[in-house]
mmCIF entry with sequence, helices, sheets and N, C-alpha, C, O atoms, coordinates in Angstrom:
data_MODEL
# 
_entry.id   MODEL 
# 
_entity.id                         1 
_entity.type                       polymer 
_entity.pdbx_number_of_molecules   1 
# 
_entity_poly.entity_id                      1 
_entity_poly.type                           'polypeptide(L)' 
_entity_poly.nstd_linkage                   no 
_entity_poly.nstd_monomer                   no 
_entity_poly.pdbx_seq_one_letter_code       MSWLSGYRRLTHRYERSCRNYLAFLRLAAGLCCYKRLVRLTS 
_entity_poly.pdbx_seq_one_letter_code_can   MSWLSGYRRLTHRYERSCRNYLAFLRLAAGLCCYKRLVRLTS 
_entity_poly.pdbx_strand_id                 A 
# 
loop_
_entity_poly_seq.entity_id 
_entity_poly_seq.num 
_entity_poly_seq.mon_id 
_entity_poly_seq.hetero 
1 1  MET n 
1 2  SER n 
1 3  TRP n 
1 4  LEU n 
1 5  SER n 
1 6  GLY n 
1 7  TYR n 
1 8  ARG n 
1 9  ARG n 
1 10 LEU n 
1 11 THR n 
1 12 HIS n 
1 13 ARG n 
1 14 TYR n 
1 15 GLU n 
1 16 ARG n 
1 17 SER n 
1 18 CYS n 
1 19 ARG n 
1 20 ASN n 
1 21 TYR n 
1 22 LEU n 
1 23 ALA n 
1 24 PHE n 
1 25 LEU n 
1 26 ARG n 
1 27 LEU n 
1 28 ALA n 
1 29 ALA n 
1 30 GLY n 
1 31 LEU n 
1 32 CYS n 
1 33 CYS n 
1 34 TYR n 
1 35 LYS n 
1 36 ARG n 
1 37 LEU n 
1 38 VAL n 
1 39 ARG n 
1 40 LEU n 
1 41 THR n 
1 42 SER n 
# 
_struct_asym.id          A 
_struct_asym.entity_id   1 
# 
loop_
_struct_conf.conf_type_id 
_struct_conf.id 
_struct_conf.pdbx_PDB_helix_id 
_struct_conf.beg_label_comp_id 
_struct_conf.beg_label_asym_id 
_struct_conf.beg_label_seq_id 
_struct_conf.pdbx_beg_PDB_ins_code 
_struct_conf.end_label_comp_id 
_struct_conf.end_label_asym_id 
_struct_conf.end_label_seq_id 
_struct_conf.pdbx_end_PDB_ins_code 
_struct_conf.beg_auth_comp_id 
_struct_conf.beg_auth_asym_id 
_struct_conf.beg_auth_seq_id 
_struct_conf.end_auth_comp_id 
_struct_conf.end_auth_asym_id 
_struct_conf.end_auth_seq_id 
_struct_conf.pdbx_PDB_helix_class 
_struct_conf.details 
_struct_conf.pdbx_PDB_helix_length 
HELX_P HELX_P1 AA1 SER A 2  ? GLY A 6  ? SER A 2  GLY A 6  5 ? 5  
HELX_P HELX_P2 AA2 ARG A 8  ? THR A 11 ? ARG A 8  THR A 11 1 ? 4  
HELX_P HELX_P3 AA3 CYS A 18 ? THR A 41 ? CYS A 18 THR A 41 1 ? 24 
# 
_struct_conf_type.id          HELX_P 
_struct_conf_type.criteria    ? 
_struct_conf_type.reference   ? 
# 
loop_
_atom_site.group_PDB 
_atom_site.id 
_atom_site.type_symbol 
_atom_site.label_atom_id 
_atom_site.label_alt_id 
_atom_site.label_comp_id 
_atom_site.label_asym_id 
_atom_site.label_entity_id 
_atom_site.label_seq_id 
_atom_site.pdbx_PDB_ins_code 
_atom_site.Cartn_x 
_atom_site.Cartn_y 
_atom_site.Cartn_z 
_atom_site.occupancy 
_atom_site.B_iso_or_equiv 
_atom_site.pdbx_formal_charge 
_atom_site.auth_seq_id 
_atom_site.auth_comp_id 
_atom_site.auth_asym_id 
_atom_site.auth_atom_id 
_atom_site.pdbx_PDB_model_num 
ATOM 1   N N  . MET A 1 1  ? -7.163 -0.156  -6.517 1.00 0.00 ? 1  MET A N  1 
ATOM 2   C CA . MET A 1 1  ? -6.790 0.942   -5.759 1.00 0.00 ? 1  MET A CA 1 
ATOM 3   C C  . MET A 1 1  ? -7.568 0.989   -4.383 1.00 0.00 ? 1  MET A C  1 
ATOM 4   O O  . MET A 1 1  ? -7.106 1.587   -3.411 1.00 0.00 ? 1  MET A O  1 
ATOM 5   N N  . SER A 1 2  ? -8.758 0.331   -4.362 1.00 0.00 ? 2  SER A N  1 
ATOM 6   C CA . SER A 1 2  ? -9.609 0.520   -3.246 1.00 0.00 ? 2  SER A CA 1 
ATOM 7   C C  . SER A 1 2  ? -8.939 -0.291  -2.084 1.00 0.00 ? 2  SER A C  1 
ATOM 8   O O  . SER A 1 2  ? -9.234 0.008   -0.927 1.00 0.00 ? 2  SER A O  1 
ATOM 9   N N  . TRP A 1 3  ? -8.109 -1.239  -2.320 1.00 0.00 ? 3  TRP A N  1 
ATOM 10  C CA . TRP A 1 3  ? -7.390 -1.835  -1.182 1.00 0.00 ? 3  TRP A CA 1 
ATOM 11  C C  . TRP A 1 3  ? -6.460 -1.045  -0.619 1.00 0.00 ? 3  TRP A C  1 
ATOM 12  O O  . TRP A 1 3  ? -6.080 -1.337  0.515  1.00 0.00 ? 3  TRP A O  1 
ATOM 13  N N  . LEU A 1 4  ? -5.941 0.043   -1.252 1.00 0.00 ? 4  LEU A N  1 
ATOM 14  C CA . LEU A 1 4  ? -4.903 0.878   -0.581 1.00 0.00 ? 4  LEU A CA 1 
ATOM 15  C C  . LEU A 1 4  ? -5.457 2.078   0.143  1.00 0.00 ? 4  LEU A C  1 
ATOM 16  O O  . LEU A 1 4  ? -4.745 2.974   0.596  1.00 0.00 ? 4  LEU A O  1 
ATOM 17  N N  . SER A 1 5  ? -6.828 2.041   0.229  1.00 0.00 ? 5  SER A N  1 
ATOM 18  C CA . SER A 1 5  ? -7.504 3.198   0.880  1.00 0.00 ? 5  SER A CA 1 
ATOM 19  C C  . SER A 1 5  ? -7.306 3.108   2.399  1.00 0.00 ? 5  SER A C  1 
ATOM 20  O O  . SER A 1 5  ? -7.588 4.085   3.093  1.00 0.00 ? 5  SER A O  1 
ATOM 21  N N  . GLY A 1 6  ? -6.838 1.988   2.941  1.00 0.00 ? 6  GLY A N  1 
ATOM 22  C CA . GLY A 1 6  ? -6.666 1.870   4.302  1.00 0.00 ? 6  GLY A CA 1 
ATOM 23  C C  . GLY A 1 6  ? -5.246 2.347   4.840  1.00 0.00 ? 6  GLY A C  1 
ATOM 24  O O  . GLY A 1 6  ? -4.960 2.303   6.037  1.00 0.00 ? 6  GLY A O  1 
ATOM 25  N N  . TYR A 1 7  ? -4.473 2.758   3.955  1.00 0.00 ? 7  TYR A N  1 
ATOM 26  C CA . TYR A 1 7  ? -3.291 3.250   4.287  1.00 0.00 ? 7  TYR A CA 1 
ATOM 27  C C  . TYR A 1 7  ? -3.136 4.789   4.166  1.00 0.00 ? 7  TYR A C  1 
ATOM 28  O O  . TYR A 1 7  ? -3.057 5.410   3.105  1.00 0.00 ? 7  TYR A O  1 
ATOM 29  N N  . ARG A 1 8  ? -3.105 5.296   5.393  1.00 0.00 ? 8  ARG A N  1 
ATOM 30  C CA . ARG A 1 8  ? -3.269 6.801   5.572  1.00 0.00 ? 8  ARG A CA 1 
ATOM 31  C C  . ARG A 1 8  ? -2.233 7.722   4.854  1.00 0.00 ? 8  ARG A C  1 
ATOM 32  O O  . ARG A 1 8  ? -2.568 8.836   4.452  1.00 0.00 ? 8  ARG A O  1 
ATOM 33  N N  . ARG A 1 9  ? -1.043 7.263   4.710  1.00 0.00 ? 9  ARG A N  1 
ATOM 34  C CA . ARG A 1 9  ? -0.069 7.939   4.029  1.00 0.00 ? 9  ARG A CA 1 
ATOM 35  C C  . ARG A 1 9  ? -0.406 7.923   2.515  1.00 0.00 ? 9  ARG A C  1 
ATOM 36  O O  . ARG A 1 9  ? 0.107  8.807   1.828  1.00 0.00 ? 9  ARG A O  1 
ATOM 37  N N  . LEU A 1 10 ? -1.092 7.148   2.012  1.00 0.00 ? 10 LEU A N  1 
ATOM 38  C CA . LEU A 1 10 ? -1.299 7.168   0.608  1.00 0.00 ? 10 LEU A CA 1 
ATOM 39  C C  . LEU A 1 10 ? -2.658 7.772   0.198  1.00 0.00 ? 10 LEU A C  1 
ATOM 40  O O  . LEU A 1 10 ? -2.931 7.977   -0.985 1.00 0.00 ? 10 LEU A O  1 
ATOM 41  N N  . THR A 1 11 ? -3.528 8.060   1.243  1.00 0.00 ? 11 THR A N  1 
ATOM 42  C CA . THR A 1 11 ? -4.774 8.728   0.763  1.00 0.00 ? 11 THR A CA 1 
ATOM 43  C C  . THR A 1 11 ? -4.627 10.195  0.466  1.00 0.00 ? 11 THR A C  1 
ATOM 44  O O  . THR A 1 11 ? -5.342 10.743  -0.373 1.00 0.00 ? 11 THR A O  1 
ATOM 45  N N  . HIS A 1 12 ? -3.656 10.867  1.186  1.00 0.00 ? 12 HIS A N  1 
ATOM 46  C CA . HIS A 1 12 ? -3.338 12.163  0.866  1.00 0.00 ? 12 HIS A CA 1 
ATOM 47  C C  . HIS A 1 12 ? -1.772 12.097  0.621  1.00 0.00 ? 12 HIS A C  1 
ATOM 48  O O  . HIS A 1 12 ? -1.069 11.461  1.407  1.00 0.00 ? 12 HIS A O  1 
ATOM 49  N N  . ARG A 1 13 ? -1.277 12.696  -0.370 1.00 0.00 ? 13 ARG A N  1 
ATOM 50  C CA . ARG A 1 13 ? 0.082  12.702  -0.681 1.00 0.00 ? 13 ARG A CA 1 
ATOM 51  C C  . ARG A 1 13 ? 0.928  13.588  0.291  1.00 0.00 ? 13 ARG A C  1 
ATOM 52  O O  . ARG A 1 13 ? 1.106  14.789  0.085  1.00 0.00 ? 13 ARG A O  1 
ATOM 53  N N  . TYR A 1 14 ? 1.414  12.942  1.316  1.00 0.00 ? 14 TYR A N  1 
ATOM 54  C CA . TYR A 1 14 ? 2.184  13.668  2.302  1.00 0.00 ? 14 TYR A CA 1 
ATOM 55  C C  . TYR A 1 14 ? 3.752  13.851  1.822  1.00 0.00 ? 14 TYR A C  1 
ATOM 56  O O  . TYR A 1 14 ? 4.490  14.751  2.220  1.00 0.00 ? 14 TYR A O  1 
ATOM 57  N N  . GLU A 1 15 ? 4.063  12.954  1.012  1.00 0.00 ? 15 GLU A N  1 
ATOM 58  C CA . GLU A 1 15 ? 5.526  12.930  0.556  1.00 0.00 ? 15 GLU A CA 1 
ATOM 59  C C  . GLU A 1 15 ? 5.820  13.889  -0.498 1.00 0.00 ? 15 GLU A C  1 
ATOM 60  O O  . GLU A 1 15 ? 5.184  13.823  -1.550 1.00 0.00 ? 15 GLU A O  1 
ATOM 61  N N  . ARG A 1 16 ? 6.703  14.761  -0.329 1.00 0.00 ? 16 ARG A N  1 
ATOM 62  C CA . ARG A 1 16 ? 6.989  15.674  -1.448 1.00 0.00 ? 16 ARG A CA 1 
ATOM 63  C C  . ARG A 1 16 ? 7.740  14.946  -2.652 1.00 0.00 ? 16 ARG A C  1 
ATOM 64  O O  . ARG A 1 16 ? 7.522  15.237  -3.827 1.00 0.00 ? 16 ARG A O  1 
ATOM 65  N N  . SER A 1 17 ? 8.535  14.091  -2.294 1.00 0.00 ? 17 SER A N  1 
ATOM 66  C CA . SER A 1 17 ? 9.268  13.336  -3.300 1.00 0.00 ? 17 SER A CA 1 
ATOM 67  C C  . SER A 1 17 ? 8.540  12.256  -3.928 1.00 0.00 ? 17 SER A C  1 
ATOM 68  O O  . SER A 1 17 ? 7.956  11.392  -3.273 1.00 0.00 ? 17 SER A O  1 
ATOM 69  N N  . CYS A 1 18 ? 8.571  12.298  -5.298 1.00 0.00 ? 18 CYS A N  1 
ATOM 70  C CA . CYS A 1 18 ? 7.732  11.243  -5.905 1.00 0.00 ? 18 CYS A CA 1 
ATOM 71  C C  . CYS A 1 18 ? 8.318  9.828   -5.626 1.00 0.00 ? 18 CYS A C  1 
ATOM 72  O O  . CYS A 1 18 ? 7.581  8.849   -5.510 1.00 0.00 ? 18 CYS A O  1 
ATOM 73  N N  . ARG A 1 19 ? 9.694  9.757   -5.521 1.00 0.00 ? 19 ARG A N  1 
ATOM 74  C CA . ARG A 1 19 ? 10.356 8.473   -5.147 1.00 0.00 ? 19 ARG A CA 1 
ATOM 75  C C  . ARG A 1 19 ? 9.828  7.816   -3.945 1.00 0.00 ? 19 ARG A C  1 
ATOM 76  O O  . ARG A 1 19 ? 9.509  6.627   -3.960 1.00 0.00 ? 19 ARG A O  1 
ATOM 77  N N  . ASN A 1 20 ? 9.715  8.661   -2.760 1.00 0.00 ? 20 ASN A N  1 
ATOM 78  C CA . ASN A 1 20 ? 9.099  8.224   -1.588 1.00 0.00 ? 20 ASN A CA 1 
ATOM 79  C C  . ASN A 1 20 ? 7.739  7.717   -1.632 1.00 0.00 ? 20 ASN A C  1 
ATOM 80  O O  . ASN A 1 20 ? 7.331  6.756   -0.979 1.00 0.00 ? 20 ASN A O  1 
ATOM 81  N N  . TYR A 1 21 ? 7.063  8.422   -2.440 1.00 0.00 ? 21 TYR A N  1 
ATOM 82  C CA . TYR A 1 21 ? 5.525  8.151   -2.561 1.00 0.00 ? 21 TYR A CA 1 
ATOM 83  C C  . TYR A 1 21 ? 5.344  6.844   -3.207 1.00 0.00 ? 21 TYR A C  1 
ATOM 84  O O  . TYR A 1 21 ? 4.442  6.075   -2.875 1.00 0.00 ? 21 TYR A O  1 
ATOM 85  N N  . LEU A 1 22 ? 6.238  6.584   -4.168 1.00 0.00 ? 22 LEU A N  1 
ATOM 86  C CA . LEU A 1 22 ? 6.182  5.335   -5.025 1.00 0.00 ? 22 LEU A CA 1 
ATOM 87  C C  . LEU A 1 22 ? 6.578  4.107   -4.177 1.00 0.00 ? 22 LEU A C  1 
ATOM 88  O O  . LEU A 1 22 ? 6.036  3.009   -4.304 1.00 0.00 ? 22 LEU A O  1 
ATOM 89  N N  . ALA A 1 23 ? 7.602  4.392   -3.274 1.00 0.00 ? 23 ALA A N  1 
ATOM 90  C CA . ALA A 1 23 ? 8.016  3.381   -2.403 1.00 0.00 ? 23 ALA A CA 1 
ATOM 91  C C  . ALA A 1 23 ? 7.004  3.028   -1.271 1.00 0.00 ? 23 ALA A C  1 
ATOM 92  O O  . ALA A 1 23 ? 6.855  1.855   -0.932 1.00 0.00 ? 23 ALA A O  1 
ATOM 93  N N  . PHE A 1 24 ? 6.353  3.980   -0.725 1.00 0.00 ? 24 PHE A N  1 
ATOM 94  C CA . PHE A 1 24 ? 5.218  3.562   0.192  1.00 0.00 ? 24 PHE A CA 1 
ATOM 95  C C  . PHE A 1 24 ? 4.056  2.893   -0.650 1.00 0.00 ? 24 PHE A C  1 
ATOM 96  O O  . PHE A 1 24 ? 3.437  1.979   -0.104 1.00 0.00 ? 24 PHE A O  1 
ATOM 97  N N  . LEU A 1 25 ? 3.733  3.246   -1.849 1.00 0.00 ? 25 LEU A N  1 
ATOM 98  C CA . LEU A 1 25 ? 2.812  2.707   -2.685 1.00 0.00 ? 25 LEU A CA 1 
ATOM 99  C C  . LEU A 1 25 ? 3.112  1.210   -2.946 1.00 0.00 ? 25 LEU A C  1 
ATOM 100 O O  . LEU A 1 25 ? 2.238  0.347   -2.867 1.00 0.00 ? 25 LEU A O  1 
ATOM 101 N N  . ARG A 1 26 ? 4.287  0.980   -3.233 1.00 0.00 ? 26 ARG A N  1 
ATOM 102 C CA . ARG A 1 26 ? 4.766  -0.468  -3.472 1.00 0.00 ? 26 ARG A CA 1 
ATOM 103 C C  . ARG A 1 26 ? 4.727  -1.308  -2.191 1.00 0.00 ? 26 ARG A C  1 
ATOM 104 O O  . ARG A 1 26 ? 4.414  -2.499  -2.218 1.00 0.00 ? 26 ARG A O  1 
ATOM 105 N N  . LEU A 1 27 ? 5.043  -0.679  -1.110 1.00 0.00 ? 27 LEU A N  1 
ATOM 106 C CA . LEU A 1 27 ? 5.079  -1.456  0.183  1.00 0.00 ? 27 LEU A CA 1 
ATOM 107 C C  . LEU A 1 27 ? 3.622  -1.765  0.556  1.00 0.00 ? 27 LEU A C  1 
ATOM 108 O O  . LEU A 1 27 ? 3.373  -2.887  0.995  1.00 0.00 ? 27 LEU A O  1 
ATOM 109 N N  . ALA A 1 28 ? 2.629  -0.854  0.416  1.00 0.00 ? 28 ALA A N  1 
ATOM 110 C CA . ALA A 1 28 ? 1.192  -1.089  0.665  1.00 0.00 ? 28 ALA A CA 1 
ATOM 111 C C  . ALA A 1 28 ? 0.601  -2.100  -0.261 1.00 0.00 ? 28 ALA A C  1 
ATOM 112 O O  . ALA A 1 28 ? -0.226 -2.908  0.160  1.00 0.00 ? 28 ALA A O  1 
ATOM 113 N N  . ALA A 1 29 ? 1.021  -2.086  -1.597 1.00 0.00 ? 29 ALA A N  1 
ATOM 114 C CA . ALA A 1 29 ? 0.461  -3.116  -2.373 1.00 0.00 ? 29 ALA A CA 1 
ATOM 115 C C  . ALA A 1 29 ? 1.059  -4.491  -2.078 1.00 0.00 ? 29 ALA A C  1 
ATOM 116 O O  . ALA A 1 29 ? 0.372  -5.506  -2.192 1.00 0.00 ? 29 ALA A O  1 
ATOM 117 N N  . GLY A 1 30 ? 2.396  -4.526  -1.682 1.00 0.00 ? 30 GLY A N  1 
ATOM 118 C CA . GLY A 1 30 ? 2.998  -5.759  -1.222 1.00 0.00 ? 30 GLY A CA 1 
ATOM 119 C C  . GLY A 1 30 ? 2.330  -6.298  -0.065 1.00 0.00 ? 30 GLY A C  1 
ATOM 120 O O  . GLY A 1 30 ? 2.200  -7.519  0.019  1.00 0.00 ? 30 GLY A O  1 
ATOM 121 N N  . LEU A 1 31 ? 1.868  -5.497  0.884  1.00 0.00 ? 31 LEU A N  1 
ATOM 122 C CA . LEU A 1 31 ? 1.184  -5.857  2.217  1.00 0.00 ? 31 LEU A CA 1 
ATOM 123 C C  . LEU A 1 31 ? -0.124 -6.377  1.824  1.00 0.00 ? 31 LEU A C  1 
ATOM 124 O O  . LEU A 1 31 ? -0.489 -7.460  2.279  1.00 0.00 ? 31 LEU A O  1 
ATOM 125 N N  . CYS A 1 32 ? -0.897 -5.684  0.987  1.00 0.00 ? 32 CYS A N  1 
ATOM 126 C CA . CYS A 1 32 ? -2.196 -6.185  0.596  1.00 0.00 ? 32 CYS A CA 1 
ATOM 127 C C  . CYS A 1 32 ? -2.188 -7.572  0.006  1.00 0.00 ? 32 CYS A C  1 
ATOM 128 O O  . CYS A 1 32 ? -3.017 -8.434  0.300  1.00 0.00 ? 32 CYS A O  1 
ATOM 129 N N  . CYS A 1 33 ? -1.110 -7.743  -0.922 1.00 0.00 ? 33 CYS A N  1 
ATOM 130 C CA . CYS A 1 33 ? -1.064 -9.096  -1.517 1.00 0.00 ? 33 CYS A CA 1 
ATOM 131 C C  . CYS A 1 33 ? -0.681 -10.118 -0.555 1.00 0.00 ? 33 CYS A C  1 
ATOM 132 O O  . CYS A 1 33 ? -1.168 -11.247 -0.603 1.00 0.00 ? 33 CYS A O  1 
ATOM 133 N N  . TYR A 1 34 ? 0.113  -9.788  0.255  1.00 0.00 ? 34 TYR A N  1 
ATOM 134 C CA . TYR A 1 34 ? 0.638  -10.781 1.265  1.00 0.00 ? 34 TYR A CA 1 
ATOM 135 C C  . TYR A 1 34 ? -0.574 -11.128 2.272  1.00 0.00 ? 34 TYR A C  1 
ATOM 136 O O  . TYR A 1 34 ? -0.798 -12.293 2.601  1.00 0.00 ? 34 TYR A O  1 
ATOM 137 N N  . LYS A 1 35 ? -1.261 -10.156 2.690  1.00 0.00 ? 35 LYS A N  1 
ATOM 138 C CA . LYS A 1 35 ? -2.483 -10.491 3.564  1.00 0.00 ? 35 LYS A CA 1 
ATOM 139 C C  . LYS A 1 35 ? -3.504 -11.381 2.805  1.00 0.00 ? 35 LYS A C  1 
ATOM 140 O O  . LYS A 1 35 ? -4.143 -12.271 3.367  1.00 0.00 ? 35 LYS A O  1 
ATOM 141 N N  . ARG A 1 36 ? -3.611 -11.073 1.474  1.00 0.00 ? 36 ARG A N  1 
ATOM 142 C CA . ARG A 1 36 ? -4.686 -11.843 0.801  1.00 0.00 ? 36 ARG A CA 1 
ATOM 143 C C  . ARG A 1 36 ? -4.051 -13.278 0.583  1.00 0.00 ? 36 ARG A C  1 
ATOM 144 O O  . ARG A 1 36 ? -4.797 -14.250 0.695  1.00 0.00 ? 36 ARG A O  1 
ATOM 145 N N  . LEU A 1 37 ? -2.825 -13.448 0.303  1.00 0.00 ? 37 LEU A N  1 
ATOM 146 C CA . LEU A 1 37 ? -2.267 -14.777 0.155  1.00 0.00 ? 37 LEU A CA 1 
ATOM 147 C C  . LEU A 1 37 ? -2.387 -15.655 1.341  1.00 0.00 ? 37 LEU A C  1 
ATOM 148 O O  . LEU A 1 37 ? -2.723 -16.838 1.293  1.00 0.00 ? 37 LEU A O  1 
ATOM 149 N N  . VAL A 1 38 ? -2.058 -14.926 2.509  1.00 0.00 ? 38 VAL A N  1 
ATOM 150 C CA . VAL A 1 38 ? -2.241 -15.666 3.872  1.00 0.00 ? 38 VAL A CA 1 
ATOM 151 C C  . VAL A 1 38 ? -3.629 -16.067 4.002  1.00 0.00 ? 38 VAL A C  1 
ATOM 152 O O  . VAL A 1 38 ? -3.849 -17.233 4.329  1.00 0.00 ? 38 VAL A O  1 
ATOM 153 N N  . ARG A 1 39 ? -4.622 -15.257 3.790  1.00 0.00 ? 39 ARG A N  1 
ATOM 154 C CA . ARG A 1 39 ? -6.019 -15.540 3.932  1.00 0.00 ? 39 ARG A CA 1 
ATOM 155 C C  . ARG A 1 39 ? -6.421 -16.639 3.068  1.00 0.00 ? 39 ARG A C  1 
ATOM 156 O O  . ARG A 1 39 ? -7.180 -17.503 3.506  1.00 0.00 ? 39 ARG A O  1 
ATOM 157 N N  . LEU A 1 40 ? -5.925 -16.685 1.740  1.00 0.00 ? 40 LEU A N  1 
ATOM 158 C CA . LEU A 1 40 ? -6.435 -17.639 0.907  1.00 0.00 ? 40 LEU A CA 1 
ATOM 159 C C  . LEU A 1 40 ? -5.773 -19.109 1.145  1.00 0.00 ? 40 LEU A C  1 
ATOM 160 O O  . LEU A 1 40 ? -6.353 -20.137 0.793  1.00 0.00 ? 40 LEU A O  1 
ATOM 161 N N  . THR A 1 41 ? -4.498 -19.100 1.780  1.00 0.00 ? 41 THR A N  1 
ATOM 162 C CA . THR A 1 41 ? -3.856 -20.397 1.979  1.00 0.00 ? 41 THR A CA 1 
ATOM 163 C C  . THR A 1 41 ? -4.215 -20.907 3.395  1.00 0.00 ? 41 THR A C  1 
ATOM 164 O O  . THR A 1 41 ? -3.887 -22.070 3.632  1.00 0.00 ? 41 THR A O  1 
ATOM 165 N N  . SER A 1 42 ? -4.758 -20.301 4.244  1.00 0.00 ? 42 SER A N  1 
ATOM 166 C CA . SER A 1 42 ? -5.156 -20.847 5.601  1.00 0.00 ? 42 SER A CA 1 
ATOM 167 C C  . SER A 1 42 ? -6.578 -21.019 5.707  1.00 0.00 ? 42 SER A C  1 
ATOM 168 O O  . SER A 1 42 ? -7.071 -21.455 6.747  1.00 0.00 ? 42 SER A O  1 
# 
């Protein structure tokens, strides 16, 4: 969860809909994993 602290939309829950919040959470987690994969492979 500490990796997601850099994403402003996720630090405070601005989205009223749980569905939108979960979508942003998944997007942020995917971006974190992608950045880490790129860093490890290069």
